[in-house]
C-alpha positions in Angstrom: 12.3 203.7 45.7 14.1 203.9 42.3 14.2 206.0 39.3 11.2 204.2 37.8 9.4 205.1 41.1 9.2 201.3 42.0 9.1 200.7 45.9 12.0 198.8 47.0 9.8 197.3 49.5 7.3 194.7 48.3 5.0 195.3 51.3 4.9 199.1 50.6 4.0 198.4 47.0 1.0 196.4 47.9 0.0 198.9 50.4 0.1 201.7 47.9 -2.0 199.7 45.6 -4.3 198.4 48.6 -7.3 200.8 47.7 -7.6 198.8 44.4 -11.7 198.6 44.5 -11.7 202.4 45.1 -9.4 203.1 42.2 -11.8 200.9 39.9 -14.9 202.9 41.1 -13.3 206.4 40.5 -11.9 205.2 37.0 -15.5 203.6 36.1 -17.2 206.8 37.1 -14.9 208.9 35.1 -15.2 207.1 32.1 -19.0 206.8 32.4 -19.1 210.7 32.7 -16.7 210.8 29.4 -19.4 208.8 27.7 -22.4 210.9 28.7 -20.7 213.9 27.8 -19.1 212.7 24.4 -22.8 211.3 23.5 -24.3 214.7 24.3 -21.8 217.0 22.7 -21.4 215.3 19.4 -25.2 214.6 19.3 -25.8 218.0 19.6 -23.2 219.2 17.1 -24.1 216.4 14.6 -27.9 217.4 14.8 -27.1 221.1 14.0 -24.7 220.4 11.6 -25.3 217.0 9.8 -22.9 217.8 6.8 -20.1 219.4 8.7 -17.7 216.6 8.5 -17.3 213.6 5.9 -18.2 210.0 6.4 -14.8 208.9 7.9 -15.4 211.4 10.4 -18.6 210.0 11.8 -17.0 206.6 11.7 -14.2 208.1 13.9 -16.6 209.3 16.4 -18.4 205.8 16.7 -15.3 204.2 17.0 -13.8 206.6 19.8 -17.6 205.9 21.5 -17.1 202.2 21.1 -13.8 202.1 22.6 -15.3 204.1 25.7 -18.0 201.8 26.2 -15.5 198.8 25.6 -13.2 200.3 28.3 -16.3 200.9 30.8 -17.3 197.4 30.4 -13.9 196.2 31.1 -13.6 198.2 34.1 -17.1 197.3 35.4 -16.2 193.5 34.8 -13.1 194.2 36.6 -14.5 196.0 39.5 -17.1 193.0 40.0 -14.4 190.3 39.9 -11.5 192.1 41.5 -10.7 189.4 43.9 -10.6 186.7 41.0 -8.1 189.0 38.7 -5.9 190.0 41.5 -3.1 188.2 40.1 -3.2 189.6 36.4 -4.5 193.2 37.7 -1.3 194.5 36.3 -1.9 193.1 32.8 -5.2 193.9 32.7 -4.6 197.5 33.6 -2.3 198.0 31.1 -4.8 196.6 28.6 -7.6 198.9 29.9 -5.0 201.7 29.6 -4.4 201.0 26.0 -8.2 201.1 25.1 -8.5 204.3 26.8 -5.5 205.7 25.2 -7.1 205.1 21.9 -10.0 207.1 22.3 -8.5 210.6 22.7 -5.7 209.8 20.3 -5.9 212.4 17.5 -5.4 210.9 13.6 -5.5 214.6 12.0 -4.3 215.1 9.4 -5.3 211.4 8.2 -8.7 211.8 9.7 -10.6 214.1 12.3 -13.8 214.2 13.9 -15.1 217.4 11.8 -13.9 219.0 8.5 -11.1 220.9 10.3 -10.1 222.5 7.0 -13.4 224.4 6.8 -12.4 226.1 10.1 -10.9 229.8 10.2 -7.4 230.2 11.8 -9.4 231.2 15.2 -11.8 228.1 14.9 -8.8 225.7 14.3 -6.8 227.2 17.1 -10.0 226.9 19.5 -10.8 223.5 18.8 -7.1 222.4 18.9 -6.9 223.9 22.3 -10.1 222.2 23.3 -8.9 218.9 22.0 -5.5 219.0 24.1 -7.4 219.9 27.4 -9.6 216.9 26.4 -6.7 214.7 25.9 -5.5 216.0 29.4 -8.6 215.2 31.1 -8.4 211.6 29.7 -5.1 211.1 31.4 -6.8 211.3 34.6 -8.2 207.7 33.8 -5.1 205.8 33.1 -4.5 203.0 35.9 -0.9 203.5 35.3 1.1 206.8 35.6 3.6 206.0 32.8 1.0 205.4 30.1 0.6 209.1 30.3 4.3 209.2 29.0 3.8 206.5 26.5 0.5 208.1 25.0 1.8 211.6 24.7 5.2 210.6 23.3 3.3 208.4 20.5 1.0 211.0 19.7 3.8 213.6 19.2 5.8 211.1 17.1 2.8 210.8 14.8 2.4 214.5 14.5 5.8 215.2 13.6 6.0 212.7 10.8 3.2 214.9 9.0 4.6 218.1 10.3 8.0 218.0 8.4 6.2 216.7 5.2 3.4 219.3 5.0 4.6 222.3 7.0 6.9 225.0 5.8 7.7 226.7 9.1 8.2 223.3 10.9 11.1 224.1 12.9 9.5 226.6 15.6 6.2 224.4 15.6 8.7 221.3 16.5 10.6 223.2 19.3 7.4 224.3 20.9 6.1 220.6 20.6 9.2 219.5 22.4 8.9 222.3 25.0 5.6 221.2 25.7 5.8 217.3 26.0 9.1 217.8 28.2 7.2 220.2 30.3 4.3 217.4 30.6 6.3 214.5 31.4 8.5 216.0 34.0 5.7 217.6 35.8 3.7 214.3 35.6 6.8 212.4 37.0 7.5 214.8 39.8 3.7 214.7 40.9 3.9 211.0 41.0 7.3 210.8 42.9 6.1 213.1 45.3 2.9 211.6 45.6 4.9 208.4 46.6 7.2 210.0 48.9 4.2 211.4 51.0 2.9 207.9 50.8 6.4 206.6 52.0 6.2 209.3 55.1 2.7 208.4 56.0 3.7 204.7 55.9 6.6 205.1 58.3 4.4 206.9 60.5 2.0 204.1 60.6 4.8 201.5 61.1 5.8 203.3 64.0 2.4 203.6 65.4 1.8 199.7 65.0 5.2 198.9 66.6 4.5 201.3 69.8 1.1 200.0 69.8 2.1 196.5 70.1 4.4 197.5 72.7 1.8 199.3 75.0 -0.6 196.1 74.3 2.2 194.0 75.8 2.4 196.2 78.9 0.7 194.6 82.1 -1.1 197.9 83.3 -4.1 199.6 81.5 -3.2 202.6 79.5 -5.9 204.9 77.8 -5.4 208.0 75.9 -8.0 210.6 75.8 -8.4 213.9 73.9 -9.2 217.3 75.2 -13.2 216.4 75.0 -12.3 213.3 77.3 -13.0 210.9 74.4 -11.0 207.9 74.4 -8.7 207.8 71.4 -6.8 204.5 72.5 -7.1 202.0 75.2 -4.7 199.1 75.4 -5.7 195.3 75.9 -5.4 195.5 79.6 -8.3 197.9 79.9 -10.3 195.9 78.1 -9.4 192.8 80.1 -10.4 194.8 83.4 -13.6 195.9 82.2 -14.4 192.6 80.8 -15.1 194.0 77.2 -14.4 193.0 73.8 -11.8 195.2 72.0 -14.2 195.7 69.1 -16.5 197.7 71.7 -15.9 201.2 72.4 -14.8 202.1 75.9 -15.6 205.5 77.9 -14.1 207.3 80.9 -17.4 206.7 82.6 -17.3 203.1 82.0 -13.9 202.9 83.4 -14.8 204.9 86.6 -17.9 202.8 87.4 -16.0 199.8 87.5 -12.6 200.4 89.2 -11.7 202.2 92.4 -10.1 205.5 91.7 -7.2 206.5 93.8 -6.0 209.7 92.1 -6.6 211.4 88.9 -4.2 214.1 87.2 -4.5 216.2 85.5 -7.8 217.8 86.2 -11.0 216.4 84.1 -14.7 217.6 84.5 -16.0 216.4 87.8 -19.3 215.0 86.4 -17.2 212.1 84.7 -16.5 211.2 88.2 -20.0 211.0 89.5 -20.9 207.4 88.8 -22.5 205.4 91.0 -19.6 203.5 92.3 -17.6 206.4 93.2 -20.5 208.2 95.1 -21.2 205.2 97.0 -17.5 204.6 98.3 -16.7 206.8 101.3 -13.2 205.9 101.9 -11.9 206.8 98.4 -8.9 209.2 98.4 -9.6 211.0 95.4 -7.1 213.6 94.2 -7.6 215.8 91.0 
């Protein structure tokens, strides 16, 4: 894995994104929830205060809603045709991420959802904090982790342009903004990095398991692994061959003991598992528990 969190092994990169359908379902569910909350919240707000914001604010609200609906439609179509679009899934995900980013992008002071200049200092502070929280929540819907960095940097560049033009005390605000974006980007990067490290560790364990499983399957003796409840966890190919069963079927100790001559058993297991018709009818069997 390099500095940009790209897997050096192509098979690992494919395995990491193998649950594409599940990711699309998750993003579709998130966007649909955002649309419902957006419609309800803004509907109530505009219904109670129809004259609160200017016309351009209402246009902006409709634009945000339209972008969310367009993103939802794109995700839904992609989910329905994921097999056909698999070759272009990377480019499609970027387009959908751009659409997703357009919805929470704040264009104040050029425009705002409401007449923000009418709010008191406390009201403006609470509104700004809530906007930041909503923006952070929207970041969960991105398909590419690096889009979080791109969108946040673009948003801060937009803010800083107006900051130095209109704000008298711009330096402390600028410094705090830089602090916030560095923390956000660093923590986002570290979270993604350790998620991928965790995946690599699990993938290594899985690869070792598959290698050992292949070796055990090639052994000419039957091997079964059972847990403390005597439930079969694994049985190699020879066991299914001896029992004349398909490997897709489940096998149990009772089935095994009813079809083979048991010479010895170690360690001790419950005696009721041994009480099959075949063992009870064998008088000359030597059973050691």
